[in-house]
C-alpha positions in Angstrom: 14.1 8.5 -7.0 15.5 5.0 -7.2 16.7 5.6 -10.7 18.4 8.8 -9.6 20.2 7.1 -6.8 21.2 4.3 -9.1 22.8 6.8 -11.6 24.5 8.6 -8.7 26.0 5.3 -7.5 27.3 4.5 -11.0 28.8 8.0 -11.3 30.5 7.7 -7.9 32.0 4.3 -8.8 33.4 5.8 -12.1 34.9 8.7 -10.2 36.5 6.3 -7.7 37.9 4.1 -10.5 39.3 7.3 -12.2 41.0 8.4 -9.0 42.5 4.9 -8.4 43.9 5.0 -12.0 45.4 8.5 -11.4 46.9 7.3 -8.2 48.5 4.3 -9.9 50.0 6.6 -12.5 51.5 8.8 -9.9 53.0 5.8 -8.0 54.4 4.5 -11.3 55.9 7.9 -12.0 57.5 8.1 -8.6 59.1 4.6 -9.2 60.2 5.6 -12.7 58.0 3.1 -14.4 56.0 5.5 -16.5 57.5 4.1 -19.8 56.9 0.4 -18.8 53.7 -1.4 -19.3 53.8 -4.9 -17.8 52.0 -8.0 -18.9 50.1 -7.9 -15.6 48.7 -4.5 -16.4 47.7 -5.6 -19.9 45.9 -8.6 -18.5 44.2 -6.6 -15.9 42.9 -4.1 -18.4 41.7 -6.9 -20.7 39.8 -8.4 -17.8 38.1 -5.1 -17.1 37.1 -5.0 -20.8 35.5 -8.5 -20.4 33.7 -7.5 -17.2 32.4 -4.3 -19.0 31.2 -6.4 -21.9 29.1 -8.7 -19.7 27.7 -5.9 -17.4 27.1 -3.6 -20.3 25.2 -6.1 -22.4 23.0 -7.2 -19.5 22.4 -3.5 -18.6 21.5 -2.5 -22.2 19.0 -5.3 -22.8 17.5 -5.0 -19.3 17.0 -1.2 -19.6 15.5 -1.5 -23.1 13.0 -4.1 -21.8 12.2 -2.4 -18.5 11.6 1.1 -19.9 10.0 0.2 -23.2 6.6 1.5 -22.2 8.1 4.9 -21.6 9.8 5.5 -24.9 7.7 3.2 -27.1 4.0 3.4 -26.0 1.5 1.2 -27.9 0.4 3.1 -31.1 -3.1 4.5 -31.1 -3.4 5.0 -34.9 -3.5 2.9 -38.0 -0.2 4.0 -39.5 1.4 3.9 -36.0 1.4 0.1 -36.3 3.4 0.4 -39.5 5.9 2.7 -37.8 6.2 0.3 -34.8 6.8 -2.6 -37.3 9.5 -0.5 -39.0 11.2 0.0 -35.6 11.2 -3.8 -35.0 12.6 -4.4 -38.5 15.4 -2.0 -37.7 16.1 -3.8 -34.4 16.2 -7.2 -36.1 18.8 -5.8 -38.6 21.0 -3.9 -36.1 20.9 -5.7 -32.7 22.7 -8.8 -33.9 25.4 -6.6 -35.5 25.6 -4.6 -32.2 26.0 -7.8 -30.1 28.5 -9.6 -32.4 30.8 -6.5 -32.9 30.8 -5.6 -29.2 31.6 -9.2 -28.2 34.5 -9.3 -30.6 35.7 -5.9 -29.6 35.9 -6.5 -25.9 36.8 -10.2 -26.1 39.7 -9.5 -28.4 41.0 -6.8 -26.0 41.1 -9.6 -23.3 42.2 -12.5 -25.5 44.9 -10.7 -27.4 46.2 -8.4 -24.7 49.8 -7.3 -25.2 52.6 -9.6 -24.0 56.4 -9.1 -24.0 57.9 -10.2 -27.3 54.6 -10.7 -29.0 54.1 -9.1 -32.4 50.6 -8.4 -33.8 49.6 -9.9 -37.1 49.1 -7.3 -39.8 46.1 -7.9 -42.0 46.4 -5.6 -45.0 43.5 -6.1 -47.4 40.8 -8.5 -48.6 38.5 -7.7 -51.6 36.1 -10.5 -50.6 35.7 -9.2 -47.0 35.2 -5.6 -48.3 32.5 -6.8 -50.7 30.7 -8.7 -48.0 30.6 -6.0 -45.3 29.6 -3.4 -47.9 27.0 -5.3 -49.9 25.0 -6.8 -46.9 24.5 -3.5 -45.1 23.7 -1.7 -48.4 20.9 -4.2 -49.2 19.5 -4.0 -45.6 19.5 -0.2 -45.7 17.8 -0.1 -49.1 15.0 -2.3 -47.8 14.6 -0.2 -44.6 14.6 3.1 -46.5 12.1 1.7 -49.0 9.7 0.7 -46.3 10.2 4.1 -44.6 9.5 6.0 -47.8 6.4 3.9 -48.5 4.9 4.8 -45.1 6.0 8.4 -45.3 4.4 9.0 -48.7 1.2 7.4 -47.5 0.7 9.6 -44.4 1.9 12.9 -46.0 0.1 12.5 -49.3 -3.6 13.0 -50.1 -5.8 12.1 -47.2 -8.4 9.4 -47.2 -11.8 10.3 -48.6 -14.0 12.0 -46.1 -11.1 12.9 -43.7 -12.0 15.6 -41.2 -9.9 18.7 -41.7 -8.2 20.5 -38.8 -5.7 23.3 -38.9 -2.9 23.7 -36.3 -1.1 27.1 -36.3 2.0 27.4 -34.0 3.4 30.5 -32.5 5.4 31.4 -29.4 4.1 29.9 -27.3 0.8 28.2 -28.1 -1.1 26.2 -30.7 -4.2 27.6 -32.3 -6.5 24.8 -33.4 -9.1 25.7 -36.1 -11.9 23.2 -37.1 -13.4 23.3 -40.6 -17.0 23.1 -39.3 -20.0 21.5 -41.0 -18.7 22.0 -44.5 -15.4 20.3 -43.7 -13.6 23.1 -45.6 -11.3 25.6 -44.0 -11.9 29.2 -45.0 -9.2 31.3 -46.7 -6.6 33.3 -44.8 -4.5 36.4 -45.7 -1.5 37.7 -43.8 -2.8 41.3 -44.1 -6.0 40.3 -42.3 -4.2 39.3 -39.1 -5.2 41.5 -36.2 -6.3 41.5 -32.6 -9.7 39.8 -33.1 -8.4 37.8 -36.1 -5.2 36.1 -35.1 -5.2 33.7 -38.1 -6.1 36.3 -40.7 -9.3 34.7 -41.8 -11.0 36.3 -44.8 -14.6 36.8 -43.6 -16.0 37.3 -47.1 -15.2 33.7 -47.7 -18.4 31.7 -46.8 -16.2 28.7 -45.8 -15.0 30.7 -42.8 -18.4 31.3 -41.3 -18.7 27.9 -39.7 -15.0 27.5 -38.7 -14.3 27.5 -35.0 -11.3 27.6 -32.7 -10.7 25.3 -29.8 -8.2 25.1 -27.0 -8.4 21.3 -27.1 -7.8 18.9 -29.9 -10.9 16.7 -30.1 -10.8 13.7 -32.5 -13.5 11.1 -33.4 -12.2 7.5 -33.2 -11.8 5.5 -36.4 -12.1 8.6 -38.5 -9.3 9.9 -40.8 -8.1 13.3 -39.7 -6.1 15.7 -41.9 -4.1 18.2 -40.0 -2.8 21.2 -41.9 0.2 22.7 -40.1 1.8 26.1 -40.2 3.7 28.6 -38.1 3.6 32.3 -37.6 7.1 33.0 -36.2 9.8 30.4 -35.7 10.2 26.7 -36.3 7.9 24.4 -34.3 7.0 20.7 -34.5 3.5 19.2 -34.3 3.9 16.1 -32.1 1.3 13.5 -31.0 3.5 10.7 -29.5 0.8 8.1 -29.0 -0.4 8.5 -32.6 3.1 8.5 -34.1 2.5 11.9 -35.6 5.3 14.4 -35.9 5.6 17.1 -38.5 7.5 20.4 -38.5 5.6 23.7 -38.5 7.6 26.0 -40.8 6.8 29.7 -41.3 5.8 30.3 -44.9 5.7 26.6 -45.8 2.4 24.8 -45.0 2.8 21.1 -44.2 0.2 18.4 -43.5 -0.2 15.0 -42.0 -3.2 12.6 -41.9 -3.9 9.7 -39.5 -6.7 7.6 -38.1 -7.1 7.4 -34.3 -8.0 3.8 -33.2 -8.3 4.1 -29.4 -10.4 6.6 -27.4 -9.1 8.2 -24.3 -11.3 6.0 -22.2 -10.0 2.9 -23.9 -6.4 3.9 -23.2 -7.2 4.7 -19.6 -8.6 1.1 -19.1 -5.7 -0.5 -21.0 -3.0 1.3 -18.9 -5.0 1.1 -15.7 -4.5 4.9 -15.3 -7.7 6.9 -14.9 -5.7 10.1 -15.2 -4.2 9.3 -18.6 -4.6 11.9 -21.4 -3.3 12.2 -24.9 -1.4 15.3 -25.5 -0.2 17.6 -28.3 3.4 18.9 -27.8 6.0 20.9 -29.6 9.0 18.7 -30.4 11.2 21.7 -31.4 13.0 24.0 -28.9 11.2 27.2 -30.0 12.2 29.6 -27.1 12.3 30.1 -23.4 8.6 29.3 -22.8 8.7 26.2 -25.1 7.1 24.1 -22.3 3.9 26.0 -22.8 3.4 24.4 -26.2 1.0 21.8 -25.0 -2.6 21.0 -25.7 -5.0 18.4 -24.4 -6.0 15.8 -27.0 -9.4 14.0 -26.5 -10.3 11.0 -28.7 -13.9 10.1 -28.3 -16.7 8.3 -30.1 -18.3 9.9 -33.2 -21.4 10.6 -31.3 -19.5 12.4 -28.5 -17.5 14.3 -31.0 -20.6 15.5 -32.9 -22.1 16.6 -29.6 -19.0 18.5 -28.7 -18.7 20.1 -32.2 -22.3 21.4 -32.1 -21.6 23.1 -28.8 -18.7 25.1 -30.3 -19.5 28.6 -31.6 -18.0 29.6 -35.0 -15.5 32.5 -34.7 -17.6 34.5 -37.2 -20.6 34.5 -34.9 -18.5 34.8 -31.7 -17.2 38.2 -33.1 -20.7 39.3 -34.0 -19.8 39.6 -37.7 -23.0 37.8 -38.7 -25.0 40.7 -37.3 -22.6 43.4 -38.5 -22.5 42.0 -42.1 -25.8 40.3 -42.7 -25.4 40.8 -46.4 -22.5 38.3 -46.4 -24.9 35.6 -45.3 -27.4 36.3 -48.1 -24.9 36.1 -50.9 -25.6 33.5 -53.5 -23.1 30.8 -54.3 -22.4 32.3 -57.7 -21.6 35.7 -56.1 -19.2 34.0 -53.7 -17.5 32.1 -56.4 -17.2 35.3 -58.4 -15.6 37.1 -55.5 -13.2 34.3 -54.9 -12.1 34.4 -58.6 -11.5 38.1 -58.3 -9.5 37.7 -55.2 -7.4 35.0 -56.8 -6.8 37.2 -59.9 -5.8 40.1 -57.6 -3.4 37.8 -55.7 -1.8 36.6 -58.9 -1.4 40.2 -60.1 0.3 41.1 -56.8 2.6 38.1 -57.1 3.5 39.0 -60.7 4.2 42.6 -59.7 6.4 41.5 -56.8 8.3 39.2 -59.2 8.9 41.9 -61.7 
């Protein structure tokens, strides 16, 4: 409420200043002075620039410090520390430039305000100056981009050995979270298998699907690499875990992935923040429709023992649908038979793709 009142006061002051300016223009017009700009007016405007410089700088730095916890929470993942450091590197490179250029901009408006009979100095060109202010930013940007690419390749490339696999499927307006079960391998899916009881199109003849389960919450074991496979069924979405510095678009027809390692449990964060009601959350960072606000899931980071207990309590979708009783033969198939079926399916898919291409 205090912030809202402060913004309202600032807006009101700006409106008053605008009205005063318009009134001065009207008075000058009545007096026939619209084409005359006095030294007094130039000095007054230069002074306003100087005041704006001081107040603006103080306000910018104070707000960045005061609200830092809101837009830059402490990272709760290993790679999050690298991203935070990249943010600070960028600040070190840009803030001095911001301060110096704005001081010069507003101070020059005050110091060199127009005076009667005064002619401005025309500075045409300087190769040395052009080289300096082109080369320095170029070198800084190359270093920043290199660091960014290094981190990006690390978190979107092959996951660490033993990473737990989770699938996040986005659709208007929910996330469907599928866990890979005991074998840590997600079962196959096919578009033509999608139906009322099978929203993801899981292929039930694939043994890897038999222990996969779906959850309404994203549970993660602390200090364990997690590989999230991301896709979408309808429009563009974005998988966003702000405290873990995880953000990846969910694109229809183009699977993406992101891996990270949580370092703080939910209980640890509650103690650090002094907030017993704190919870991690999964959100959609892309405006995906009118009910976009529903794209939210609770994220629970817990100890490995707690996660294993929770995982054992989850029922695989295959059993929840009663398919283990309807198709007991699928459970009895040997590994060789399953591999043979998978090869046949793969050949059929390649044949369909070739036919579609021709």
